[in-house]
C-alpha positions as CSV (number, residue, x, y, z in Angstrom):
1,M,0.2,0.3,-0.2
2,L,1.4,3.2,-0.7
3,P,1.9,6.3,1.9
4,D,-1.4,8.1,2.9
5,W,0.1,11.2,1.9
6,L,-0.1,10.2,-1.3
7,D,-3.9,10.8,-2.6
8,P,-5.1,10.2,-5.8
9,E,-5.2,14.1,-7.0
10,T,-1.3,14.2,-6.0
11,L,-0.9,10.7,-7.9
12,Q,-2.2,12.0,-10.9
13,W,-0.4,15.5,-11.0
14,T,3.2,13.9,-10.1
15,I,1.9,11.3,-13.2
16,L,1.7,14.0,-15.1
17,V,5.1,15.2,-14.3
18,V,6.9,12.2,-15.0
19,I,5.1,11.8,-17.9
20,A,6.7,15.4,-18.9
21,V,10.2,14.0,-17.7
22,L,9.6,11.2,-20.3
23,L,8.8,13.1,-22.6
24,Y,12.0,15.6,-22.1
25,L,14.2,12.4,-22.4
26,M,13.1,11.5,-25.5
27,Y,13.8,14.7,-26.8
28,V,17.2,13.9,-24.9
29,V,17.4,10.6,-27.1
30,A,17.0,12.3,-29.9
31,R,19.5,14.3,-29.9
32,T,22.6,12.2,-29.0
33,V,22.1,8.7,-29.5
34,R,23.4,7.9,-33.0
35,R,22.4,4.7,-33.3
36,A,19.3,4.3,-35.1
37,L,18.2,1.0,-33.3
38,T,19.4,2.1,-30.1
39,R,17.6,5.4,-30.4
40,F,14.6,3.5,-31.5
41,L,14.2,1.1,-28.9
42,L,14.5,4.1,-26.0
43,F,11.6,5.6,-27.8
44,I,9.6,2.8,-27.4
45,L,10.7,2.0,-24.2
46,L,9.8,5.5,-22.8
47,A,6.3,5.7,-25.1
48,G,5.5,3.0,-23.8
49,L,5.8,3.7,-20.1
50,G,4.8,7.3,-20.5
51,L,1.2,5.4,-22.5
52,S,1.0,3.0,-19.1
53,L,1.6,6.1,-16.7
54,W,-1.1,8.2,-18.7
55,V,-3.9,4.6,-18.3
56,Q,-2.8,4.5,-14.7
57,R,-3.8,8.2,-14.6
58,E,-7.1,8.1,-15.9
59,D,-7.8,5.1,-14.2
60,L,-7.6,7.1,-10.6
61,Q,-9.9,9.4,-12.2
62,N,-12.5,7.4,-11.9
63,C,-11.6,5.6,-8.2
64,V,-13.7,8.1,-6.4
65,D,-16.8,6.6,-7.9
66,T,-16.1,2.9,-8.1
67,C,-14.3,3.2,-4.2
68,S,-11.3,1.5,-4.8
69,C,-7.9,3.0,-6.1
70,S,-4.5,1.6,-6.9
71,V,-1.9,2.2,-9.3
72,Y,-0.1,-0.9,-10.8
73,G,-1.6,-2.8,-8.4
74,Q,-0.7,-0.7,-5.2
75,D,-3.9,0.5,-3.1
76,V,-4.0,4.2,-3.2
77,E,-6.3,5.6,0.0
78,I,-9.2,8.3,-0.6
79,P,-9.3,10.8,1.8
80,E,-11.8,11.0,4.6
81,D,-13.3,14.6,3.0
82,R,-13.2,13.4,-0.5
83,R,-14.9,9.8,0.0
84,P,-18.6,9.4,-0.8
85,D,-20.8,7.8,1.8
86,R,-21.4,4.5,-0.1
87,C,-17.0,3.9,0.7
88,T,-17.0,2.7,3.7
89,A,-13.0,2.7,4.9
C-alpha cells in the first residue's frame, strides 16, 4: 500500500510530471543517441512507460466513483473528506 499522503489527486499531478520528464528524455535520446536501433528501442520503452502512466492516471480519475483506487496494483487511500458516503473504509 502506498503512503497515506499520496492521495489520488497528488498521484495524478505526479504522473503528469513524470510524463513531462519522459518527453524530455525522449528529446534527449533523439539529440544524443546516434545508432538508429538503439534510438528506436529507447523511444519505444519511454513511450510505453508514458502510455502506461497515462492509463493509470485515467483510472485514478474514476476511482472515487468505484471506491477502489490502485496504481500498478498498489492501493491508494481516498482521503476522508473526498470519500463518498457509499464507500466505507
